[in-house]
C-alpha positions in Angstrom: 0.0 0.0 0.0 1.3 3.5 -0.9 2.4 5.7 2.0 -0.1 8.4 1.2 -3.0 5.8 1.0 -1.9 4.4 4.4 -1.8 7.8 6.1 -5.2 8.6 4.7 -6.5 5.3 5.9 -5.2 6.0 9.4 -6.8 9.4 9.5 -10.1 8.0 8.4 -9.7 5.4 11.2 -9.3 8.0 13.9 -12.4 9.9 12.8 -14.4 6.7 12.2 -13.6 5.5 15.7 -14.7 8.8 17.2 -18.0 8.8 15.3 -18.7 5.1 16.0 -18.1 5.6 19.8 -20.4 8.6 19.9 -23.5 7.9 17.7 -22.5 4.9 15.6 -22.0 4.8 11.8 -18.2 4.7 11.6 -18.4 1.8 9.2 -19.6 4.3 6.6 -16.2 5.8 6.7 -14.1 2.6 7.2 -15.5 0.4 4.5 -15.1 2.8 1.5 -11.6 3.7 2.7 -10.6 0.0 2.8 -12.2 -0.8 -0.5 -10.4 2.2 -2.0 -7.2 0.8 -0.6 -7.8 -2.3 -2.7 -9.2 -4.8 -0.2 -11.7 -7.3 -1.6 -15.3 -6.7 -0.3 -15.5 -9.8 2.0 -12.0 -9.0 3.4 -12.9 -5.4 3.9 -16.0 -6.4 5.9 -14.0 -8.7 8.2 -11.2 -6.1 8.6 -13.9 -3.5 9.4 -15.3 -5.6 12.2 -11.8 -6.0 13.7 -11.3 -2.2 13.7 -14.8 -1.5 15.0 -14.5 -4.0 17.8 -11.1 -2.5 18.8 -12.5 1.0 19.0 -15.6 -0.2 20.8 -13.5 -2.0 23.4 -11.6 1.1 24.5 -14.7 3.3 24.3 -16.6 0.8 26.4 -13.9 0.8 29.0 -13.9 4.6 29.2 -17.7 4.7 29.5 -17.7 2.0 32.2 -15.3 4.2 34.3 -18.1 6.8 34.5 -21.3 6.4 36.6 -23.5 6.8 33.6 -23.8 3.2 32.5 -26.2 0.8 34.1 -23.7 -2.1 34.4 -26.1 -5.0 35.0 -28.1 -4.1 31.9 -25.0 -3.4 29.9 -23.6 -6.9 30.7 -26.8 -8.6 29.8 -27.1 -6.7 26.6 -23.4 -7.3 25.7 -23.8 -11.1 26.1 -27.0 -11.2 24.0 -25.4 -9.1 21.3 -22.4 -11.5 21.1 -24.7 -14.5 20.8 -27.2 -13.1 18.4 -24.6 -11.5 16.2 -23.1 -14.9 15.7 -26.5 -16.3 14.8 -27.0 -13.4 12.4 -24.0 -14.3 10.4 -24.9 -18.0 10.2 -28.6 -18.3 9.7 -30.1 -18.6 6.3 -32.9 -16.1 6.1 -36.2 -16.6 4.3 -36.2 -12.9 3.3 -33.8 -11.3 0.8 -31.1 -8.9 1.9 -32.7 -6.3 -0.3 -36.0 -6.6 1.7 -34.2 -6.2 5.0 -32.2 -3.2 3.6 -35.6 -1.6 2.7 -36.7 -2.0 6.3 -33.4 -0.5 7.5 -34.0 2.6 5.3 -37.5 3.0 6.6 -36.4 2.7 10.3 -33.4 5.0 9.9 -35.6 7.5 8.1 -38.2 7.4 10.8 -35.5 7.9 13.5 -34.0 10.8 11.6 -37.3 12.7 11.2 -38.4 11.9 14.7 -35.2 13.4 16.2 -35.2 16.3 13.7 -38.8 17.4 14.6 -38.5 16.6 18.3 -35.7 18.7 19.5 -36.2 17.6 23.2 -35.7 13.9 22.3 -33.0 12.7 24.6 -32.3 16.1 26.1 -33.8 15.3 29.6 -33.8 12.0 31.4 -36.8 10.3 32.7 -35.4 6.9 33.4 -38.0 4.1 33.6 -36.2 1.6 35.8 -38.7 -1.2 35.1 -38.1 -0.9 31.4 -34.3 -0.9 31.3 -33.7 -4.6 31.4 -36.6 -5.5 29.0 -35.5 -2.9 26.5 -31.9 -4.2 26.8 -33.0 -7.8 26.2 -35.1 -6.9 23.2 -32.4 -4.9 21.6 -29.7 -7.3 22.5 -31.4 -10.1 20.7 -33.0 -8.2 17.8 -30.2 -5.8 17.0 -27.5 -8.4 17.8 -28.9 -10.6 15.1 -29.2 -7.5 12.8 -25.6 -6.5 13.5 -24.3 -9.9 12.5 -26.4 -10.1 9.3 -26.3 -6.6 7.9 -25.2 -4.0 10.4 -25.7 -0.4 9.2 -27.2 1.9 11.9 -27.0 -0.5 14.8 -25.4 2.0 17.1 -28.0 4.7 16.2 -30.8 2.3 16.8 -29.5 1.2 20.2 -29.2 4.9 21.3 -32.7 5.7 20.1 -34.1 2.6 21.7 -32.7 3.5 25.1 -34.0 7.0 24.8 -37.5 6.1 23.7 -37.9 2.8 25.6 -36.0 3.4 28.9 -36.1 7.2 29.2 -32.3 7.6 29.0 -30.7 10.9 28.2 -28.8 11.0 24.9 -25.4 10.7 26.7 -26.4 7.7 28.8 -28.1 6.1 25.8 -24.9 6.5 23.6 -22.6 5.1 26.3 -24.8 2.1 27.1 -25.5 1.4 23.4 -21.7 1.5 22.6 -21.1 -1.3 25.1 -23.9 -3.4 23.6 -22.6 -2.7 20.1 -19.1 -3.9 21.2 -20.7 -7.3 21.9 -22.1 -7.4 18.4 -18.8 -6.4 16.9 -17.1 -9.2 18.8 -19.5 -11.9 17.7 -19.5 -10.8 14.1 -15.7 -10.5 14.0 -15.3 -14.0 15.4 -17.2 -15.4 12.5 -15.2 -13.5 9.9 -12.0 -14.6 11.7 -13.0 -18.3 11.5 -13.3 -18.1 7.7 -10.1 -16.1 7.4 -11.8 -13.0 6.0 -9.5 -10.5 7.8 -6.4 -8.8 6.5 -4.4 -8.3 9.7 -1.7 -6.3 7.9 -4.3 -3.6 7.5 -6.5 -4.5 10.4 -4.0 -4.0 13.2 -2.7 -0.5 12.3 -6.3 0.5 11.3 -7.6 -0.8 14.6 -5.0 1.3 16.5 -6.2 4.4 14.6 -9.8 3.6 15.4 -8.9 3.1 19.1 -7.5 6.7 19.2 -11.0 7.9 18.1 -12.7 5.5 20.5 -10.6 6.8 23.3 -11.3 10.4 22.6 -15.1 10.2 22.0 -16.3 9.3 25.5 -14.7 12.4 27.0 -16.6 14.6 24.5 -19.9 12.6 24.9 -19.8 12.9 28.7 -18.8 16.5 28.6 -21.1 17.9 25.9 -23.8 15.2 25.8 -27.0 16.3 24.0 -25.4 19.4 22.4 -22.9 17.3 20.6 -24.8 14.1 20.0 -28.0 15.5 18.5 -26.4 17.3 15.5 -23.9 14.4 15.1 -26.7 11.9 15.1 -28.7 13.8 12.5 -25.7 14.2 10.2 -24.6 10.6 10.4 -28.2 9.3 10.0 -28.7 11.4 6.9 -25.5 10.1 5.4 -26.5 6.5 6.3 -29.9 6.9 4.7 -28.4 8.3 1.6 -25.9 5.5 1.3 -28.4 2.8 1.9 -30.9 4.3 -0.6 -28.2 4.5 -3.3 -27.3 0.9 -2.5 -30.9 -0.2 -2.6 -31.8 1.4 -5.9 -28.4 1.3 -7.5 
C-alpha cells in the first residue's frame, strides 16, 4: 500500500472510531476507505469488524469508568449481542437482503425525522427503571442478530431505543449502546476470523487508529452530551440513509 494511502486510511480510522463511539456509523467511513485501498469486499467487511471491535473495546472501558452506564443491563445486553450477532452471520434467512435493507432505510428515516422534529428527544432524562432490562434484552437479541447479518445503523438504533424505551438521556443512551454494540462487533468479527476474512496487515494499524478515536469520543460525549450528540446523530443518520438508498436502488 502506498504511504499516502496508508496515512489517509489511518486518519479515516481515527475519525471513524470517534463517530462510532459517539453515535455509531463509523463503518460508513471505514468500508469505503478499505475498498479504495484495494481490499476485496469480504476481506474489507472482516477487517472493518476487527477495527470496529477495537474502537468499541476502548470506548466501552472509558464509558464504564463513569457512573453513567447501568452495568447490569450493559452486561446482559453485551452477552446477548455477542450470541445473536453470531446467529445473524450463520442463519439462512427466508427474506432477501434487499428486503431487509428496505426495512433499514425505513427505520433510519423514521428515526432521523423523529429526532429532527422533536428537539427535546434525549435532552432530559426520565429513566424508567422497570423498562431498562426488558428494553436491553429486546435490543440485545434483535439488534444483535441484525448487527451480525447486515449492520448499518446498529449504534444509532441502540441509542434511540434506550432514549425512547427506557427514558435515558442521549449521553447515557450513547454510552450504554456503545457497550452493547461492542458485543455485536465481537460476535460478528469472530465469524469473519473463523473463515479467514480479515487482512491483519491492514486491520492491526487501522484498529489502533480507530482506538484513538474510540478513546477520545467518550470524553466529549460525557462533557457535551446532547449538544454534541443530536447534531452528530442527524448528520450521520442522513448520510447512512443516503448511502443505503443508493445501494438499494443502485
